[in-house]
C-alpha positions in Angstrom: 43.8 2.2 -18.0 42.6 3.3 -14.5 39.8 1.3 -12.4 36.6 3.0 -11.3 35.8 2.1 -7.7 32.4 3.2 -6.4 31.9 3.7 -2.7 28.9 2.6 -1.0 28.0 6.2 -0.1 28.2 7.3 -4.0 26.1 4.3 -5.0 23.5 5.2 -2.4 23.4 8.8 -3.4 22.8 7.9 -6.9 20.1 5.6 -6.0 18.4 8.1 -3.8 18.4 10.8 -6.6 17.3 8.4 -9.3 14.3 7.2 -7.1 13.3 10.8 -6.4 13.3 11.7 -10.1 11.5 8.3 -11.0 8.6 9.6 -8.9 7.7 12.0 -11.7 9.4 10.5 -14.7 11.0 7.0 -14.7 12.4 7.5 -18.1 14.4 10.6 -17.0 15.8 8.8 -14.2 17.1 5.9 -16.3 18.5 8.3 -18.8 20.2 10.2 -15.8 21.8 7.1 -14.2 23.0 6.0 -17.9 24.4 9.6 -18.6 26.3 9.4 -15.3 27.9 5.9 -16.1 28.7 7.0 -19.6 30.5 10.2 -18.5 32.5 8.3 -16.0 33.9 5.9 -18.5 36.3 8.6 -19.8 37.9 8.6 -16.6 39.3 5.3 -17.1 41.4 6.6 -20.0 41.6 10.3 -18.6 41.6 10.2 -14.8 42.4 13.9 -14.4 39.8 15.1 -17.0 37.3 16.2 -14.3 37.7 19.7 -12.9 39.1 20.4 -9.5 36.3 21.3 -6.9 35.9 25.1 -6.7 35.1 24.7 -2.9 38.0 22.6 -2.3 40.8 23.7 -4.9 43.9 22.7 -2.7 42.7 19.2 -2.5 42.9 16.0 -4.9 39.2 15.9 -5.2 37.7 16.4 -8.7 34.4 16.4 -10.2 32.4 15.5 -13.2 29.1 17.1 -14.0 26.0 15.3 -15.2 23.4 17.8 -14.7 21.9 18.0 -12.3 24.4 16.1 -10.6 27.9 16.6 -9.4 29.9 13.2 -9.1 32.8 13.8 -6.9 35.9 11.4 -7.2 39.5 11.1 -6.2 42.3 9.7 -8.2 44.9 7.4 -6.5 47.5 5.6 -8.6 45.5 3.6 -11.2 42.2 3.6 -9.1 39.5 6.1 -9.3 37.4 6.2 -6.2 33.7 7.5 -7.0 32.9 9.1 -3.5 29.7 11.3 -3.8 26.9 11.9 -6.2 25.3 15.0 -5.1 22.3 17.4 -6.6 24.1 20.3 -8.2 22.7 22.8 -6.0 23.7 21.1 -2.9 26.5 22.7 -0.9 29.5 20.4 -0.9 31.1 21.2 2.4 27.7 20.9 4.3 26.8 17.7 2.4 30.2 16.1 3.3 29.9 17.1 7.0 26.4 15.8 7.3 27.7 12.4 5.6 30.5 12.3 8.2 28.1 12.9 10.9 25.9 10.2 9.8 28.8 7.5 9.8 29.7 8.7 13.3 26.3 8.0 14.7 26.0 4.7 13.2 29.1 3.6 15.2 
């Protein structure tokens, strides 16, 4: 059985998305968070069940969709690293570059 490991960035992403949705509908925000955690539970038994990222097909990154979110992850032996939670309409490459730039500026 694989182990899910959430990155600080992914938790922050999820928190921001849920807070935004909660401004209009608290129950929808709670339901989204619950759905995401439920969908990710299957990865513990089937780590490769998410699809390869269409934008990054030659990498080991995968995703699980929990509409309207894309949960980006990577498998390393028996660990599954949850890396990002992004809105489905976001462009992944742009998002990852922005995240990298934020980290660089903090240093």
